[in-house]
N, C-alpha and C positions, 0 to 999 in steps of 0.2 A: 486382943488385937494390938499389934505394934506397928507403928509407922515412924520411920526415921527419914528425914530429908536433910542432907548436908550439902548445901549449895556451894559453900566455899571449896569443898573437896570434889564437887560435882559428882557426888554419888548419892543415890537414893536407894533405900532398902525398905521393903514392905513385907511384913510377915503376918499371916492371918491363920490362927490355929482354930480348927473346928474338930469336933469329934470324928467326922468321917474322912477328913483330908487335911493336908497342910499345903498352903500356897506360899511360895517365896519368889519375889521378883527383885532382880538386881538391875538397876538402870545406871549406865555410865554415859554421861553427856560431855561434850567438849565445850558447851556453852551453858549459860544459865537457863533454868527452866521456869517459865511463868505459868503457874497452875491456876491463875485466876482468869475466868472466861470474860469476854467482853459482852456487854448487853447492848443490843441494837434495836432501834425502834423506827417505825415509819411515822412521819408527820408529828414528831415529838410526842407520840403516843396519844394524840388527840383524835376524836372522831373526824371523819371526812364527810362533809355534807355537800351533796351535789343537788342544787336547786335548779330545776328546769324552768322555773317561773310559771307564768300563765301559759297554758298549753291548749291549743286547738287540736283536739284529738282527731279531727277529720284530716288535719294536715300532717299527722305523724306518719312517717314512712315505714317500710318493712325491712330496711337495711341501713347500714351506716352511710350508704351512698345516696339514699333518697329521703332521709329524714332531716328536717331543718333543726331538730332539737338535739344539739350536741354541746357538751361541756368539756373543756380541757382541764387537766389537773396535773400538777407536778408532784410525784411521790418523792419526798425527801427522806433519806436514811441517815441516821446518826448513831454512832456507837460510843459507849463509855467503857473505859477499862483499857487493856492493852490495845495498841493500834491494830486496826483491821485493814488488810489489803487482800480482797478476795472476791471471786465471782459469787454472786448470790442468786437466789430464786425467790420471787414473791408469789406465793400461792394465793389464788383467788377462790374463796370458799363461799358459796351461795347456793340457793335452791334454783335449779334450772326451770325455765318456763316450759309449759307443755307444748308450745308451738314452735320453739326455736331452741336447738341444743346449746347455743352460745349465749342466749339471753337469760337474764335473771328474772325470776317471777316477781310480780308486784302485787299490791293489794287490789289492783283493778284487773279484772279478767281481760285477756287478749292484749295486754300491754306488758312490755318487758324492757329491760335495760341491758344494753350491750357494753362491755368493756373492750377497748381495742387500743392498739398502738398507733398513734397518728402518723408516725414516720413510715409505717409499712401497711397500715390498714389491717394488720393481723388481729383477728378476734381472739380474745382470751375468755373462754367459757368457764363456767363454774367447775372447779377442780383443776383448772389450767394454771400455768405458771408464766411469769414474766422474768426473763433473764436480764441481769444487770451486773454492775460491779460496784464495790465499795473500795475507795482509795483513801488512805489516811483517815479512816473511820467515818467518811462521809460519802454520799452519792445521791443520785436522783434519777428518776425516769419519768418521762412525760407519757401520760395516758389520756384517753378520752372516754367519755360515757355518752351513749346515744340512746334516745328513747325510740322504741319501735313498737309496732303493733302486728298482730296476726293478719296475714293477707286476707283481703275480702271481708274485713270486719269493721264495725263502727262502734268502738268502745263508748260506754256511757260516760257522760261528763262527771267531773268531781275530782276531789283530791285523791292521791294515791301515794303509797310508800313502797320502798324496796330496801333490802339490806344485804350486806355481805361482809366478809372478813378478809383482810389482806394479812398474810403471815410471812414475815421475812425469814428465810432459811439460809444458813451458811452451810457449805459442804462439810 
């Protein structure tokens, strides 16, 4: 395999010889080529802990509008490497609850957590995405988490947990 990059001449040549075929690519650019990708992280790559505190499960509502248990959080994005100016998507990956398509399942039956945009009340269900922008390698988005229960249920008292993953995606 041969790879030649000549940035001063602004010419790149790549040739790859294999028994079944030969591939040759010539690239001519009018500016420099930066082949090192940026690395972007959410929340400095630290876990995000949302603590609802002491919860009276009888008072938990069934939607973001009637539950008193909500927590706001600012998702901060930072990129290292070449400067990033781009629209992004933040994918929300979690196990959906059995009683609400947008709620994340918890360790307590009939209790779930909703992720939503506080500016629009738009729900972001498991598998959904949040659109945002990174400018000069930084950005942020405000989100909220709400504790909800299945309608007409009275969940048992006691601690519970839930988990999910946010993945930052560049186009």
